[in-house]
DRENTORKOL-3810 file (N, C-alpha, C; in nm, 4 decimals):
REM DRENTORKOL-3810
@n.u->9.3743; n.v->12.9543; n.w->10.7219; ca.u->9.4531; ca.v->12.9083; ca.w->10.6095; c.u->9.5100; c.v->12.7703; c.w->10.6425
@n.u->9.5035; n.v->12.6765; n.w->10.5443; ca.u->9.5583; ca.v->12.5432; ca.w->10.5711; c.u->9.7065; c.v->12.5500; c.w->10.6061
@n.u->9.7477; n.v->12.4707; n.w->10.7055; ca.u->9.8856; ca.v->12.4751; ca.w->10.7523; c.u->9.9646; c.v->12.3503; c.w->10.7156
@n.u->9.8972; n.v->12.2443; n.w->10.6803; ca.u->9.9682; ca.v->12.1216; ca.w->10.6464; c.u->9.9070; c.v->12.0620; c.w->10.5211
@n.u->9.9734; n.v->11.9629; n.w->10.4685; ca.u->9.9208; ca.v->11.8951; ca.w->10.3505; c.u->9.7852; c.v->11.8349; c.w->10.3827
@n.u->9.7719; n.v->11.7765; n.w->10.5004; ca.u->9.6441; ca.v->11.7164; ca.w->10.5369; c.u->9.5351; c.v->11.8229; c.w->10.5449
@n.u->9.5680; n.v->11.9404; n.w->10.5975; ca.u->9.4712; ca.v->12.0504; ca.w->10.6008; c.u->9.4286; c.v->12.0888; c.w->10.4598
@n.u->9.5238; n.v->12.0944; n.w->10.3673; ca.u->9.4935; ca.v->12.1287; ca.w->10.2283; c.u->9.4017; c.v->12.0243; c.w->10.1671
@n.u->9.4351; n.v->11.8967; n.w->10.1886; ca.u->9.3526; ca.v->11.7889; ca.w->10.1340; c.u->9.2132; c.v->11.7898; c.w->10.1946
@n.u->9.2032; n.v->11.8106; n.w->10.3251; ca.u->9.0728; ca.v->11.8166; ca.w->10.3911; c.u->8.9898; c.v->11.9326; c.w->10.3377
@n.u->9.0546; n.v->12.0469; n.w->10.3187; ca.u->8.9852; ca.v->12.1647; ca.w->10.2674; c.u->8.9360; c.v->12.1390; c.w->10.1251
@n.u->9.0184; n.v->12.0751; n.w->10.0438; ca.u->8.9784; ca.v->12.0433; ca.w->9.9067; c.u->8.8611; c.v->11.9465; c.w->9.9049
@n.u->8.8638; n.v->11.8483; n.w->9.9947; ca.u->8.7517; ca.v->11.7544; ca.w->10.0025; c.u->8.6233; c.v->11.8253; c.w->10.0439
@n.u->8.6356; n.v->11.9196; n.w->10.1358; ca.u->8.5200; ca.v->11.9977; ca.w->10.1790; c.u->8.4626; c.v->12.0782; c.w->10.0621
@n.u->8.5503; n.v->12.1426; n.w->9.9862; ca.u->8.5047; ca.v->12.2192; ca.w->9.8703; c.u->8.4418; c.v->12.1285; c.w->9.7651
@n.u->8.5034; n.v->12.0136; n.w->9.7402; ca.u->8.4479; ca.v->11.9201; ca.w->9.6425; c.u->8.3086; c.v->11.8742; c.w->9.6851
@n.u->8.2915; n.v->11.8492; n.w->9.8141; ca.u->8.1597; ca.v->11.8087; ca.w->9.8639; c.u->8.0576; c.v->11.9204; c.w->9.8444
@n.u->8.0998; n.v->12.0448; n.w->9.8679; ca.u->8.0105; ca.v->12.1587; ca.w->9.8462; c.u->7.9673; c.v->12.1661; c.w->9.7006
@n.u->8.0611; n.v->12.1393; n.w->9.6087; ca.u->8.0268; ca.v->12.1406; ca.w->9.4669; c.u->7.9287; c.v->12.0284; c.w->9.4340
@n.u->7.9502; n.v->11.9106; n.w->9.4901; ca.u->7.8616; ca.v->11.7969; ca.w->9.4644; c.u->7.7220; c.v->11.8190; c.w->9.5211
@n.u->7.7129; n.v->11.8858; n.w->9.6357; ca.u->7.5844; ca.v->11.9099; ca.w->9.7012; c.u->7.5165; c.v->12.0378; c.w->9.6531
@n.u->7.5696; n.v->12.0988; n.w->9.5507; ca.u->7.5201; ca.v->12.2272; ca.w->9.5029; c.u->7.3734; c.v->12.2173; c.w->9.4621
@n.u->7.2947; n.v->12.3108; n.w->9.5103; ca.u->7.1532; ca.v->12.3219; ca.w->9.4761; c.u->7.1310; c.v->12.4629; c.w->9.4226
@n.u->7.1020; n.v->12.4726; n.w->9.2943; ca.u->7.0891; ca.v->12.6036; ca.w->9.2294; c.u->6.9799; c.v->12.6886; c.w->9.2925
@n.u->6.8754; n.v->12.6250; n.w->9.3457; ca.u->6.7659; ca.v->12.7012; ca.w->9.4069; c.u->6.8085; c.v->12.7710; c.w->9.5357
@n.u->6.9084; n.v->12.7181; n.w->9.6027; ca.u->6.9558; ca.v->12.7755; ca.w->9.7284; c.u->7.0880; c.v->12.8508; c.w->9.7128
@n.u->7.1334; n.v->12.8640; n.w->9.5902; ca.u->7.2667; ca.v->12.9184; ca.w->9.5649; c.u->7.2729; c.v->13.0698; c.w->9.5826
@n.u->7.3881; n.v->13.1121; n.w->9.6302; ca.u->7.4219; ca.v->13.2538; ca.w->9.6337; c.u->7.5192; c.v->13.2790; c.w->9.5194
@n.u->7.5099; n.v->13.3942; n.w->9.4597; ca.u->7.6046; ca.v->13.4279; ca.w->9.3549; c.u->7.7364; c.v->13.4680; c.w->9.4200
@n.u->7.8446; n.v->13.4123; n.w->9.3669; ca.u->7.9772; ca.v->13.4493; ca.w->9.4174; c.u->8.0528; c.v->13.5203; c.w->9.3066
@n.u->8.1527; n.v->13.5931; n.w->9.3469; ca.u->8.2313; ca.v->13.6672; ca.w->9.2482; c.u->8.3212; c.v->13.5722; c.w->9.1701
@n.u->8.3618; n.v->13.6180; n.w->9.0541; ca.u->8.4549; ca.v->13.5413; ca.w->8.9722; c.u->8.5835; c.v->13.5159; c.w->9.0496
@n.u->8.6277; n.v->13.6158; n.w->9.1250; ca.u->8.7517; ca.v->13.6027; ca.w->9.2009; c.u->8.7413; c.v->13.4925; c.w->9.3065
@n.u->8.6268; n.v->13.4857; n.w->9.3747; ca.u->8.6076; ca.v->13.3807; ca.w->9.4748; c.u->8.6036; c.v->13.2437; c.w->9.4085
@n.u->8.5360; n.v->13.2339; n.w->9.2962; ca.u->8.5290; ca.v->13.1081; ca.w->9.2220; c.u->8.6689; c.v->13.0628; c.w->9.1799
@n.u->8.7469; n.v->13.1566; n.w->9.1251; ca.u->8.8824; ca.v->13.1224; ca.w->9.0807; c.u->8.9703; c.v->13.0790; c.w->9.1970
@n.u->8.9536; n.v->13.1451; n.w->9.3113; ca.u->9.0314; ca.v->13.1074; ca.w->9.4287; c.u->8.9938; c.v->12.9673; c.w->9.4761
@n.u->8.8655; n.v->12.9367; n.w->9.4789; ca.u->8.8226; ca.v->12.8015; ca.w->9.5179; c.u->8.8795; c.v->12.6978; c.w->9.4233
@n.u->8.8775; n.v->12.7252; n.w->9.2944; ca.u->8.9333; ca.v->12.6316; ca.w->9.1967; c.u->9.0826; c.v->12.6125; c.w->9.2183
@n.u->9.1533; n.v->12.7202; n.w->9.2486; ca.u->9.2973; ca.v->12.7120; ca.w->9.2727; c.u->9.3281; c.v->12.6277; c.w->9.3956
@n.u->9.2460; n.v->12.6392; n.w->9.5000; ca.u->9.2654; ca.v->12.5602; ca.w->9.6220; c.u->9.2495; c.v->12.4113; c.w->9.5911
@n.u->9.1479; n.v->12.3775; n.w->9.5139; ca.u->9.1267; ca.v->12.2375; ca.w->9.4771; c.u->9.2432; c.v->12.1870; c.w->9.3912
@n.u->9.2898; n.v->12.2691; n.w->9.2982; ca.u->9.4031; ca.v->12.2297; ca.w->9.2132; c.u->9.5283; c.v->12.2074; c.w->9.2968
@n.u->9.5512; n.v->12.2941; n.w->9.3954; ca.u->9.6685; ca.v->12.2788; ca.w->9.4825; c.u->9.6601; c.v->12.1476; c.w->9.5595
@n.u->9.5420; n.v->12.1148; n.w->9.6093; ca.u->9.5261; ca.v->11.9901; ca.w->9.6838; c.u->9.5504; c.v->11.8692; c.w->9.5946
@n.u->9.5036; n.v->11.8759; n.w->9.4723; ca.u->9.5287; ca.v->11.7648; ca.w->9.3792; c.u->9.6780; c.v->11.7494; c.w->9.3519
@n.u->9.7461; n.v->11.8613; n.w->9.3363; ca.u->9.8915; ca.v->11.8564; ca.w->9.3146; c.u->9.9624; c.v->11.7958; c.w->9.4350
@n.u->9.9222; n.v->11.8362; n.w->9.5541; ca.u->9.9835; ca.v->11.7804; ca.w->9.6753; c.u->9.9599; c.v->11.6300; c.w->9.6818
@n.u->9.8400; n.v->11.5858; n.w->9.6417; ca.u->9.8114; ca.v->11.4420; ca.w->9.6424; c.u->9.8998; c.v->11.3700; c.w->9.5416
@n.u->9.9221; n.v->11.4300; n.w->9.4251; ca.u->10.0103; ca.v->11.3704; ca.w->9.3251; c.u->10.1524; c.v->11.3603; c.w->9.3780
@n.u->10.1967; n.v->11.4624; n.w->9.4479; ca.u->10.3310; ca.v->11.4594; ca.w->9.5064; c.u->10.3399; c.v->11.3482; c.w->9.6099
@n.u->10.2395; n.v->11.3378; n.w->9.6970; ca.u->10.2394; ca.v->11.2307; ca.w->9.7976; c.u->10.2437; c.v->11.0935; c.w->9.7317
@n.u->10.1634; n.v->11.0740; n.w->9.6285; ca.u->10.1613; ca.v->10.9458; ca.w->9.5582; c.u->10.2969; c.v->10.9150; c.w->9.4953
@n.u->10.3577; n.v->11.0169; n.w->9.4343; ca.u->10.4879; ca.v->10.9977; ca.w->9.3702; c.u->10.5963; c.v->10.9677; c.w->9.4740
@n.u->10.5906; n.v->11.0349; n.w->9.5874; ca.u->10.6892; ca.v->11.0092; ca.w->9.6933; c.u->10.6719; c.v->10.8690; c.w->9.7487
@n.u->10.5481; n.v->10.8260; n.w->9.7660; ca.u->10.5238; ca.v->10.6898; ca.w->9.8152; c.u->10.5836; c.v->10.5866; c.w->9.7200
@n.u->10.5652; n.v->10.6076; n.w->9.5904; ca.u->10.6216; ca.v->10.5152; ca.w->9.4917; c.u->10.7739; c.v->10.5231; c.w->9.4915
@n.u->10.8273; n.v->10.6439; n.w->9.5045; ca.u->10.9726; ca.v->10.6608; ca.w->9.5077; c.u->11.0331; c.v->10.5909; c.w->9.6284
@n.u->10.9694; n.v->10.6054; n.w->9.7438; ca.u->11.0204; ca.v->10.5395; ca.w->9.8645; c.u->11.0077; c.v->10.3877; c.w->9.8524
@n.u->10.8984; n.v->10.3411; n.w->9.7929; ca.u->10.8816; ca.v->10.1966; ca.w->9.7732; c.u->10.9904; c.v->10.1415; c.w->9.6809
@n.u->11.0381; n.v->10.2264; n.w->9.5899; ca.u->11.1472; ca.v->10.1880; ca.w->9.4999; c.u->11.2837; c.v->10.2195; c.w->9.5610
@n.u->11.2830; n.v->10.2534; n.w->9.6911; ca.u->11.4038; ca.v->10.2792; ca.w->9.7698; c.u->11.4811; c.v->10.4035; c.w->9.7259
@n.u->11.4117; n.v->10.5023; n.w->9.6715; ca.u->11.4748; ca.v->10.6308; ca.w->9.6427; c.u->11.5002; c.v->10.6999; c.w->9.7754
@n.u->11.6162; n.v->10.7578; n.w->9.7903; ca.u->11.6545; ca.v->10.8189; ca.w->9.9183; c.u->11.5791; c.v->10.9495; c.w->9.9416
@n.u->11.5691; n.v->10.9855; n.w->10.0700; ca.u->11.5108; ca.v->11.1145; ca.w->10.1046; c.u->11.5980; c.v->11.2266; c.w->10.0512
@n.u->11.7268; n.v->11.2030; n.w->10.0410; ca.u->11.8176; ca.v->11.3026; ca.w->9.9832; c.u->11.7772; c.v->11.3347; c.w->9.8398
@n.u->11.7545; n.v->11.2312; n.w->9.7592; ca.u->11.7167; ca.v->11.2504; ca.w->9.6181; c.u->11.5771; c.v->11.3124; c.w->9.6088
@n.u->11.4865; n.v->11.2670; n.w->9.6918; ca.u->11.3511; ca.v->11.3236; ca.w->9.6924; c.u->11.3570; c.v->11.4719; c.w->9.7270
@n.u->11.4359; n.v->11.5053; n.w->9.8276; ca.u->11.4526; ca.v->11.6453; ca.w->9.8648; c.u->11.5081; c.v->11.7276; c.w->9.7504
@n.u->11.6077; n.v->11.6738; n.w->9.6819; ca.u->11.6656; ca.v->11.7445; ca.w->9.5669; c.u->11.5595; c.v->11.7721; c.w->9.4606
@n.u->11.4788; n.v->11.6703; n.w->9.4308; ca.u->11.3752; ca.v->11.6854; ca.w->9.3283; c.u->11.2659; c.v->11.7844; c.w->9.3701
@n.u->11.2433; n.v->11.7937; n.w->9.5000; ca.u->11.1440; ca.v->11.8883; ca.w->9.5509; c.u->11.2026; c.v->12.0279; c.w->9.5715
@n.u->11.3335; n.v->12.0389; n.w->9.5589; ca.u->11.3979; ca.v->12.1676; ca.w->9.5796; c.u->11.4165; c.v->12.2021; c.w->9.7260
@n.u->11.4366; n.v->12.0999; n.w->9.8070; ca.u->11.4543; ca.v->12.1195; ca.w->9.9507; c.u->11.5558; c.v->12.0185; c.w->10.0033
@n.u->11.5740; n.v->12.0164; n.w->10.1325; ca.u->11.6672; ca.v->11.9202; ca.w->10.1917; c.u->11.5980; c.v->11.7863; c.w->10.2156
@n.u->11.6785; n.v->11.6839; n.w->10.2384; ca.u->11.6244; ca.v->11.5521; ca.w->10.2721; c.u->11.5426; c.v->11.5597; c.w->10.4002
@n.u->11.5954; n.v->11.6311; n.w->10.4991; ca.u->11.5270; ca.v->11.6429; ca.w->10.6274; c.u->11.3925; c.v->11.7132; c.w->10.6119
@n.u->11.3877; n.v->11.8222; n.w->10.5359; ca.u->11.2634; ca.v->11.8961; ca.w->10.5168; c.u->11.1607; c.v->11.8103; c.w->10.4421
@n.u->11.2048; n.v->11.7374; n.w->10.3411; ca.u->11.1146; ca.v->11.6501; ca.w->10.2657; c.u->11.0578; c.v->11.5407; c.w->10.3561
@n.u->11.1444; n.v->11.4809; n.w->10.4361; ca.u->11.0998; ca.v->11.3747; ca.w->10.5259; c.u->11.0032; c.v->11.4283; c.w->10.6311
@n.u->11.0335; n.v->11.5450; n.w->10.6870; ca.u->10.9454; ca.v->11.6031; ca.w->10.7885; c.u->10.8076; c.v->11.6353; c.w->10.7312
@n.u->10.8055; n.v->11.6851; n.w->10.6087; ca.u->10.6778; ca.v->11.7259; ca.w->10.5501; c.u->10.5964; c.v->11.6074; c.w->10.4998
@n.u->10.6604; n.v->11.5098; n.w->10.4368; ca.u->10.5877; ca.v->11.4015; ca.w->10.3708; c.u->10.5998; c.v->11.2658; c.w->10.4396
@n.u->10.7031; n.v->11.2461; n.w->10.5186; ca.u->10.7252; ca.v->11.1164; ca.w->10.5819; c.u->10.6111; c.v->11.0727; c.w->10.6705
@n.u->10.5514; n.v->11.1666; n.w->10.7421; ca.u->10.4427; ca.v->11.1316; ca.w->10.8332; c.u->10.3240; c.v->11.0700; c.w->10.7602
@n.u->10.2987; n.v->11.1139; n.w->10.6374; ca.u->10.1873; ca.v->11.0572; ca.w->10.5604; c.u->10.2171; c.v->10.9165; c.w->10.5120
@n.u->10.3438; n.v->10.8895; n.w->10.4839; ca.u->10.3817; ca.v->10.7571; ca.w->10.4389; c.u->10.3820; c.v->10.6576; c.w->10.5539
@n.u->10.4219; n.v->10.7033; n.w->10.6718; ca.u->10.4273; ca.v->10.6159; ca.w->10.7872; c.u->10.2892; c.v->10.5820; c.w->10.8403
@n.u->10.1915; n.v->10.6706; n.w->10.8177; ca.u->10.0562; ca.v->10.6461; ca.w->10.8678; c.u->9.9719; c.v->10.5684; c.w->10.7678
@n.u->10.0251; n.v->10.5474; n.w->10.6464; ca.u->9.9483; ca.v->10.4775; ca.w->10.5427; c.u->9.9507; c.v->10.3285; c.w->10.5618
END
């Protein structure tokens, strides 16, 4: 199971690549439940990317980690620990 935002994004990219490389002649039938779960994983990764993008813009506009944490429903410290590393490496 993905443990970090980067793991989620990497997993979503892997799934997206599998969809792009899909060959119907080599395909296995999967259950509706598995299909829905894969779609949900990709949707979650897209949401996480939107959050990262919004936080980057908020920080560029000098919004505090305190305010970001409030909007995320967490503390400033938790928000910074979870998302700050992605902003610092960008």
